[in-house]
N, C-alpha and C positions, 0 to 999 in steps of 0.2 A: 677394706670395707668402706672407708671414708671416700676413697676415689670412686668406687662403684656407685655409692649413693649420690655423689656429685654428678656423675654421668647420667644417672636416671633422672635426677631433678632437671638437668639441662635438657635432656631428651623430652621429658614431659612438658617443659615450658615451650620448646620448639613445636611439639605436636599440638599444643593448645593454640599457639599462634597460627599454625597452619590450618587447623580446624576453623578458627574464627575467620581467617582470610577466605577459605573455600566456602563457608556458609554465606559470608557477605557477597561473594562473587555469584553464587547460585541465586541468592535473593535478588540481586540487581538484574541478573540476566532474566529471571522469571518475570520480574515486574516490568521490564522494558518491552516484553512481547505484547502486552496488552495496554501499553502506555498510550495515553492521549497525547499526540504529538503537538497539539496546539489548541488554543481556544478557538472559538468561532472567529473567522476572519474572512476578509475578501482579498488578502494578499497571497502571493505565491508561497507554496510550501514545498520544500525539496529535501530529500534525504539520500545520502550516499550509502551504498550497500555492496557487499561482495557476493550476495546470493545471485544465482543464475536466473531465478525468477521465470520459470516457464509457465506462461499464462495458461490456466486451465479453463476458466469460465468467468463470465461477467453476469451479475444479477442486479436487479433493482426492485425496491419495495417501498411502500409507504409506511411511515412510523408516526407516532404522535409528535407533531411539531416539526417534523423533517422527513425528507425522502432520502433513501440510502442507496448508493451504488456500491457493489462489492466486486472486487477483482480478486479472484482466487488463483493461487500459484501452486505449482507442483513441488517446488523446492526452495521456498523462501521468497520474501518480498524483495524484488530487485531495487536498484537505484530508480528514483522517480521524482517527478516534479508535477505539482497540481496547482492550477491557478486560472483565473479569468483571462480570456484573450478577446481581442477585438475581431469581429468578422472582417473578411470572409475566412472561414476555416478551409484550408487547402488540403486536398487529397494527394494520393500517390503521384498523380499526373499533373500536379500544380493547378488543377482546376478547382473552383469552389465546391465544397460539399454542402448540399442543401439539407437543412435540418430545422426542426421546430425550435422555437424559443427566441427570446429577445436578449439573452445573455448566455455566454458559452464558457464552460470550464474545460480546459485542456488537461489531459492526463497523459504524461509521457513516461515510458518505461524503457529501461535498457535490459532486454531479456536475451539470454544466451541459451540456445537449444542444443548446441554441439551437434552431435550426429543424430539426434532425435528429430523426427518429422513433426513440426508444429501442428500439422493437420490431424495427427493421431492423438495429440495431447489436448488441443483446444476444442472445447465443446460448443463455444459460441457465445453470443450476447443477445439481449432482447432486441428483436427486429421491429421496426415501425414505431409508431407513436405510443408512448407509455401513458400519457395523460394523467400523471400523478400531480399532486398540487404544486410541487416545485420543479420536479424533473420531468421533462416532456419526451426526451429521446436520447438514445446513446448510439453513437456511430463510431466505427473503426475508420479513422480518417487517414492513417498512414501506417504502413507496416513494411519496413525494408531492413533486412538483415537484423541487427540487434535492436533497432529503434521501433517501438510501437507507440502510436499516438491514438488516443480515444478522445472524442468530443462529447461533452454532456450538454445538451440543450436545456436551458432553464427558462421558466416563465419570466423571471426577472432576476437581476443581480441581488442576491441575498447572501449573508454569511454562510460559509461552509466550514467543516472541520475534517481533519484527516486522522485516522487511527490505523495502527498495524495490529492485527490479531494473529494468533497462532492456532495450530491444530484444527484445520489446515491453515497454511499461511495465507493471509488476506490483507488487502489494502481496502479500507472502508472510507468512503467519502459521504458525509451527511450534508444535505443542503436544506437550510431552514425554509419552512413554508412562507 
């Protein structure tokens, strides 16, 4: 009887530790999905990721105090780098990409489509001038194999912030007015 009671107490203690560990892991995983990856900055922001990140759609909209570019993915936000770059923005053919703005944010992704046809997954991005207060234009400047690069033409260099959101997986870039 004493032996059985000791085993139960030991098992209960281990079960409690396991439950605490799992709860903590779930809390951390849940909070990281909507985590603000940084404060407003003008420096490069980059994140490593194991997600394939099949780009589905790019959107842009005005918000109070900032404009927002949203990159939506079919299966997780992939590895990325976001930051201001000096012109010229070069395209697939190493020729300058002409776009609106006096400052340019480059958004680089490592997307893996595997056997999937990117043209069947990707719905597109806003074409032409957006004429938002900060964000003037978005262009697909380079897309070869796993590397996709987008350029965001801004009215001037102002701080931006980067966030990852889930359901669906999105990379959000806010540019201050």
